[in-house]
VEXKOLTI-922178 format. One record per atom (N, C-alpha, C): x, y, z. Coordinates in steps of 0.05 Angstrom, whole numbers, padded with zeros to 5 digits, always signed. Atoms other than C-alpha are relative to their C-alpha. Example, Ala and Ser with C-alpha at 12.3 -4.5 7.8 and 13.67 -1.06 7.14 Angstrom:
+00018-00024+00000 +00246-00090+00156 +00018+00024+00000 -00016-00024-00001 +00273-00021+00143 -00015+00022+00014 
# end
This chain:
-00004+00017-00028 -00991+00582-00323 +00033-00002-00004 -00032-00004+00003 -00916+00587-00302 +00010-00017+00018 -00010+00027-00032 -00910+00522-00257 +00027-00009-00004 -00034+00011+00011 -00832+00496-00246 -00011-00025+00002 +00010+00035-00004 -00832+00424-00278 +00021-00006+00019 -00026+00011-00009 -00792+00373-00248 +00012-00005-00017 -00004+00006+00019 -00741+00359-00287 +00004-00023-00015 +00008+00016+00018 -00754+00294-00314 -00027+00000-00008 +00018-00009+00022 -00817+00326-00343 +00005+00021-00018 -00008-00020+00025 -00781+00377-00376 +00002-00021-00023 -00004+00013+00030 -00788+00355-00457 +00023-00001-00013 -00024-00007+00010 -00724+00352-00476 +00009-00040-00011 +00000+00025+00006 -00686+00293-00513 +00000-00018+00024 -00009+00024-00027 -00653+00262-00458 -00027-00006+00009 +00020+00020-00022 -00714+00249-00419 -00021-00012-00014 +00006+00010+00017 -00752+00228-00476 +00005-00018-00009 -00005+00023+00005 -00712+00178-00497 +00008-00021+00026 -00007+00019-00038 -00694+00156-00421 -00031-00008-00003 +00022+00000-00004 -00771+00150-00416 -00003-00028-00026 +00004+00020+00022 -00771+00105-00485 +00014-00030+00015 -00016+00020-00012 -00711+00066-00457 -00008-00021+00019 +00021+00007-00023 -00747+00055-00393 -00018-00022-00002 +00016+00006+00015 -00802+00025-00429 +00008-00018-00012 -00002+00022+00008 -00774-00020-00468 +00020-00017+00010 -00012+00015-00024 -00725-00049-00412 -00018-00012+00017 +00018+00016-00010 -00775-00068-00376 -00020-00008-00008 +00005+00003+00009 -00823-00086-00416 +00022-00023+00000 -00003+00033+00005 -00774-00143-00445 +00008-00010+00020 -00013+00008-00015 -00747-00153-00384 -00020-00020+00014 +00024+00001-00012 -00829-00163-00359 +00002-00029-00019 +00003+00016+00020 -00827-00209-00428 +00013-00037+00010 -00020+00009+00003 -00771-00250-00403 -00005-00023+00029 +00006+00025-00032 -00803-00283-00325 -00020-00013-00017 +00028+00026-00011 -00847-00343-00316 -00020+00016+00007 +00029-00017-00017 -00887-00291-00273 -00021+00006-00022 +00026-00013+00005 -00919-00256-00326 -00005-00021-00034 +00005+00018+00034 -00923-00318-00384 -00031+00014-00007 +00020-00001+00013 -00996-00308-00376 -00010+00016-00021 -00001-00023+00017 -00991-00234-00408 +00020+00002-00020 -00025-00004+00016 -00929-00242-00443 -00012+00006-00026 +00017-00014+00014 -00967-00229-00506 +00000+00021-00002 +00005-00025-00002 -01000-00174-00489 +00028+00022-00003 -00037-00034-00011 -00928-00131-00455 +00008+00004-00036 -00012-00018+00028 -00908-00147-00530 -00010+00008-00015 +00015-00013+00023 -00952-00123-00573 +00003+00021+00006 -00003-00023-00016 -00952-00068-00524 +00030+00014-00008 -00026-00006+00018 -00874-00063-00542 +00004+00006-00027 -00002-00008+00031 -00888-00061-00613 -00007+00038-00007 +00013-00014+00011 -00928-00010-00611 +00023+00037+00016 -00017-00020-00003 -00882+00038-00572 +00036+00002-00002 -00016-00004+00022 -00829+00022-00606 -00003+00012-00030 +00006-00017+00018 -00856+00045-00665 -00002+00031+00010 +00002-00022-00015 -00872+00111-00622 +00033+00011-00005 -00025-00009-00008 -00800+00114-00610 +00018+00005-00029 -00013-00004+00031 -00773+00105-00688 -00017+00036-00011 +00013-00029+00015 -00823+00163-00706 +00019+00020+00012 -00014-00027-00012 -00796+00211-00649 +00018-00003-00007 -00031+00006+00007 -00726+00195-00670 +00003+00018-00033 +00009-00005+00029 -00754+00216-00744 -00003+00030+00008 +00006-00033-00004 -00789+00279-00721 +00002+00017+00023 -00010-00013-00036 -00758+00295-00649 -00034+00014+00012 +00024-00015-00018 -00833+00310-00628 -00018-00026+00010 +00018+00001-00017 -00877+00282-00586 -00033-00008-00008 +00036-00009-00001 -00947+00309-00604 -00005-00016-00031 +00014+00018+00021 -00950+00257-00666 -00010-00022+00008 +00012+00022-00017 -00975+00203-00613 -00025+00007+00005 +00037-00007-00008 -01055+00213-00615 +00005-00012+00023 +00009+00005-00024 -01076+00223-00546 -00016-00019+00005 +00019+00006-00017 -01126+00168-00550 +00015-00028-00008 -00013+00025-00001 -01069+00117-00576 +00020-00007+00024 -00015+00000-00033 -01023+00139-00510 -00018-00008+00013 +00017+00006-00020 -01086+00132-00468 -00007-00034-00003 +00000+00028+00000 -01097+00065-00500 +00019-00016+00013 -00017+00021-00007 -01029+00032-00488 -00003+00011+00033 +00002-00018-00025 -01030+00073-00421 -00021-00017+00016 +00012+00022-00015 -01091+00035-00401 +00008-00025-00001 -00012+00026+00010 -01073-00029-00427 +00028-00010+00026 -00022+00017-00017 -01007-00038-00382 -00012+00020+00029 -00001+00002-00017 -01045-00007-00321 -00020-00024+00008 +00019+00025+00000 -01099-00068-00333 +00013-00021+00001 -00025+00028-00010 -01041-00116-00333 +00021+00003+00024 -00014-00004-00030 -01010-00084-00268 -00018-00004+00017 +00017+00010-00026 -01070-00101-00228 +00002-00037+00000 -00001+00030-00017 -01056-00175-00239 +00025-00008+00008 -00034+00004-00028 -00980-00172-00203 -00001+00014+00015 -00005-00016-00029 -00979-00114-00161 -00007-00009+00022 +00012+00011-00022 -01026-00141-00121 +00001-00045+00003 -00007+00038+00000 -01006-00225-00131 +00002-00004+00026 +00004+00014-00024 -01020-00266-00079 +00036+00000+00021 -00033-00005-00012 -00942-00267-00064 +00015+00009-00002 -00022-00028+00008 -00901-00216-00053 +00023-00012-00012 -00031-00008+00010 -00838-00212-00104 -00001+00020-00011 -00012-00025+00011 -00798-00160-00123 +00001+00006-00023 +00001+00004+00030 -00813-00177-00190 -00030+00009-00014 +00027-00010+00005 -00885-00161-00189 +00004+00034-00003 -00003-00025-00003 -00865-00093-00180 +00007+00019-00033 -00010-00015+00035 -00836-00087-00255 -00032+00003-00021 +00030-00006+00020 -00916-00078-00278 -00003+00021+00008 +00009-00029-00008 -00922-00018-00235 +00024+00024-00010 -00015-00011+00009 -00852+00002-00261 -00016+00018-00029 +00011+00009+00039 -00883+00001-00336 -00013+00028-00001 +00019-00016+00002 -00943+00039-00317 +00016+00030+00009 -00009-00025-00007 -00895+00100-00287 +00013+00013-00020 -00010-00009+00022 -00852+00106-00336 -00022+00005-00031 +00016-00006+00016 -00915+00107-00390 -00011+00024+00014 +00011-00018-00010 -00941+00157-00350 +00014+00019-00001 -00029-00011+00008 -00874+00192-00351 -00003+00017-00038 -00003-00015+00031 -00878+00194-00431 -00024+00014-00006 +00036-00020+00006 -00957+00232-00428 +00005+00016+00004 -00003-00029-00005 -00925+00276-00383 +00010+00016-00017 -00028-00003+00030 -00864+00290-00432 -00018+00013-00023 +00019-00011+00026 -00921+00298-00495 -00011+00024+00005 +00020-00026-00009 -00968+00341-00453 +00017+00028+00013 -00016-00015-00009 -00910+00386-00430 +00011+00019-00028 -00009-00016+00020 -00878+00386-00501 -00025+00023-00013 +00026-00018+00021 -00950+00406-00541 +00005+00026+00021 -00005-00031-00008 -00955+00469-00476 +00017+00017-00009 -00025-00023+00001 -00885+00492-00495 -00007+00011-00034 -00004-00005+00035 -00894+00490-00572 -00029+00024+00005 +00025-00026+00002 -00971+00529-00560 +00019+00031+00014 -00003-00031-00009 -00936+00590-00522 +00023+00004-00018 -00009-00019+00015 -00888+00598-00576 -00009+00026-00012 
# end
């Protein structure tokens, strides 16, 4: 399969570190906002997992060590949290942060998938 991969999905160090950075920034911002108080601890718990993955990535230089079930569990948790806020009764740009974090998590998942596929082609 020789599809053209979008630049953001090319599994290189720059794109992977950017995904981790964005996840860290957005979740940290979410945790600081009153709007997300009800879910603050859940977000912070997920952030600890993501930071652990980032630390391991910096040492191993690969995302393949993140288990697919672990990745899906974090994605599902973020997606479930998102539904509390994206459709919030009062329109507020801050509610979009829950959507942004899901998008960046998806991007990290795509990077991992593409990295594994690239390794399999060698």
